[in-house]
C-alpha positions, 0 to 999 in steps of 0.5 A: 500500500502506498500513501502520499504527502499533501499540503493544505495551507502551511500544514503537511499531511500524510494521506493513506487510502483505507477502506476505499477512503482517503485518511488524512493525518496531520504531520506538521509544519514540515514535509519531514513531519508528515513523512514520519507519520506516513511511514508509521501508518504504513508500517502498522498496516503492513504489520496488522497492528493498525488501529483507527484512533477515535477523533474526539475533543479534549472536552468530550474525552475529559467528561467521559473520563470523569464519569467512567473512571473518576466518579466510580474509583475515587473517594467523593472528595477526591473526585470533586477535586479532580472534576474541579481541576478539569472543568475550571483549569484544564478547560483551556484545552476543551476545544482542541482535538485530543490526539493533536495536543502536544507535549509542548502545549501542555508544558506551555500551559504549566508555565503560564499557570505558574505565573498566576497560582502557586506551584502546589496548585500547578502540581495538582493540575499536572497530576490530574492532567497526566492521569487523564492522558495516561488513560486516554492512551490506555483506552485507545484514544491516543497512540502516545501520551503527550503528558508523559514528559511534561515536567512538574514545577518544583516545590520550594520547601515551606516552613510549617507552622507549629504550636509549642506545648506552652502555646497549646496550654494558652490555647486550651485555657481560652477554648470552650470546654466542649472542644478542649479535649478535641484540640488536645487529641489533635495535638497529641495524635496528629490526626487530620481534621476529618479523621478527628471528627470521624473518631468513634468511641469504639475506635479506642482500645483503652487496654493497649492505649491505641486509637484506630483511624478507620474513616474520615468525615467529608460534607457531613458523611463518612468516607475512607481515609485519605490513603491506604496508609491512613487507615492505621493505629495511633499510640496514645500518651497516658495523658491523652488516655486520661483526658479522653476517659474524663471526656467520655463521662462528660460528653453527650451520648449520640447514635453515631458513637462519635467521640467529638460530635457536633452540637446537634449530635451529628458529625462536627462541621469543621468550618464552623469549629474553626470560625467559632471555636479555634480562631477565636480561642487563638485570638483570646490567647494572644497567639498568631492565627495558625491553621488547624492543621498546625496541630498535626504539624506540632505533633510531628515536630514533637515526635522528631524532637523526641527522637522517634524513628522516621518510619514510626513517625510516618506510620503514626501520621498516616503518610503513604511513604516516608518520602512524604514525611521527609518532604514536609518535615525534613527541615526539622531534622536539621534543627541544632537541638535535634542534631545534638540529641542524635549525637548524644544517642549515638554516643549512648549506643556506642557506650552500650556496645562497649559495655552492655551492662552499662549505659543501656539507652531507653528505647524512644521508638514509641516514647513522646515523654521528653516533649510531653513532659513539658506539657505535664509539668505545667501546673494547673487544671483547665476547664473540665479537668484537662491537665496539661 
């Protein structure tokens, strides 16, 4: 079978007679581009591997992908995020034929977006873009994936905001009694907000001192946690166990068995808790305004300063990989006090190797005592008896 090269305007096309009709394939601005396409198509026909690529627009495939893959395979919160990115951001490509979108065009989009929004936002867009085009190739809508070689923007390390133990004390002193234990739990466990509000009394094992993260709250309903590793068991310090036991006696009983229910007994509305409780308490305490997620960051900081193993920290926080833990909190490992502590631990370990009967170091893998002791040593009772 033979084909030909045709030019329309400034564009060269590879033209091949198939099934009594002539198929036109866009080559590019040069005759060499069209010749390459022609050679590829003729080879596929001779090898019996030729397959006609459906001609569809980006908008048409994106809608098909959202309905066929995203809605049925991802959590509702994740699916909504993907849909928003496709509809609001990637709509830049809506009118283009999917198979004619190039790597250069996608990279140019990434560059333009970086001038308008943060690198983290562009990374999210790029992740969705790559997944969409990967499925387009797998499902036969593309021969090659133009998004495969698109470079994600590099994220600059950002300082995470944390509250020190004495600042937590100030916060709890100015917090409504109903929410004191909730904020303390977030601080001492590192639970995400959705995980905290979804926690049930049946998730707490008093005998082992562990709580189990099994679900998360989103828009008033329950869903699976963020990732597979987010389903986990978290070790509780003795101080928290006692605080939760006191709260159990004082907390309202509800059908959902929630540890921290909303005012009406259902799931707590995180936005309302932030605006009506958390932020006002920070202001009353004279503290800077930080996000609720800072309580999780504070927990990670305490663990690092306490010398806990990085793998253990990652598991307790529910990160999918240790790399994520290091990406977020790596700068804390460079802290002068932390470095000094690690040297002391090394020296202690070396001494124990020289003489196993002397200087046996206490394991710190599951021990937050060094930092939590700072909290427990603060005198005074707060509100409903939470001692910090």
